[in-house]
C-alpha positions in Angstrom: 123.2 113.5 105.1 124.5 110.6 103.1 122.8 108.0 105.3 119.5 109.9 105.0 119.9 109.8 101.2 120.6 106.0 101.3 117.5 105.5 103.5 115.4 107.6 101.1 116.6 105.6 98.1 115.7 102.4 99.8 112.2 103.7 100.4 111.7 105.1 96.9 113.4 102.4 94.9 115.6 104.9 93.1 118.5 107.3 94.0 119.8 110.6 92.8 123.3 112.1 92.8 123.4 115.9 92.3 126.9 116.9 91.6 128.6 114.6 94.1 130.2 112.1 91.6 130.7 114.7 88.9 130.3 118.4 89.3 127.5 119.8 87.2 125.9 116.4 86.5 122.7 115.0 88.0 122.4 111.2 87.9 119.2 109.2 88.7 119.3 105.4 88.9 117.5 102.3 89.9 118.3 98.6 89.9 117.0 95.5 88.1 116.9 92.6 90.6 116.6 88.8 90.3 114.1 86.6 92.0 116.0 86.8 95.3 116.2 90.6 95.3 119.9 90.6 94.3 120.8 93.6 92.1 121.8 92.4 88.6 121.7 95.5 86.4 121.5 99.2 86.9 119.6 101.7 84.8 120.2 105.4 85.0 119.4 108.8 83.6 122.0 111.5 83.4 121.4 115.3 83.0 123.3 118.5 83.1 122.7 120.0 86.6 120.0 122.7 86.6 118.5 121.9 83.2 115.5 120.1 84.7 113.2 121.1 87.6 113.5 119.0 90.8 110.0 117.7 90.0 111.2 116.4 86.7 114.1 114.6 88.3 111.7 113.1 90.8 109.4 111.9 88.0 112.4 110.4 86.2 113.4 108.6 89.3 110.0 107.0 89.8 109.8 106.1 86.1 113.2 104.4 86.3 112.0 102.5 89.4 108.9 101.3 87.5 111.0 100.4 84.5 113.5 98.5 86.6 110.7 96.6 88.2 109.3 95.7 84.8 112.7 94.5 83.6 113.2 92.5 86.8 110.0 90.6 86.2 110.9 90.1 82.5 114.5 89.0 83.0 114.0 87.1 86.2 110.5 85.8 86.4 109.6 83.7 89.4 110.0 79.9 88.7 106.8 78.2 87.5 105.2 81.4 86.0 104.0 81.5 82.4 106.7 84.2 81.7 109.5 81.9 82.9 108.3 79.0 80.8 108.0 81.3 77.7 111.4 82.7 78.3 112.9 79.2 78.5 111.2 78.1 75.2 112.3 81.3 73.5 115.9 80.9 74.7 116.2 77.3 73.4 
């Protein structure tokens, strides 16, 4: 079961934990990656188990995935892109 959940998370770009880490808590998470695909940050949503329909948890997962992808591009833009040049100017 655990391996299937890991494989599903890899396909979807987000993962859920329903009561495994903490009883009564549902956690949904995704990762912000750098240009090489190395995880650099995690973002998550935490809810009391049973307070949201499974469809809402799924939607949260996909929204977190999309947000993590946006943050990945913003924090770690590919070298030579306009975003990376702007980030360098802003940082100096």
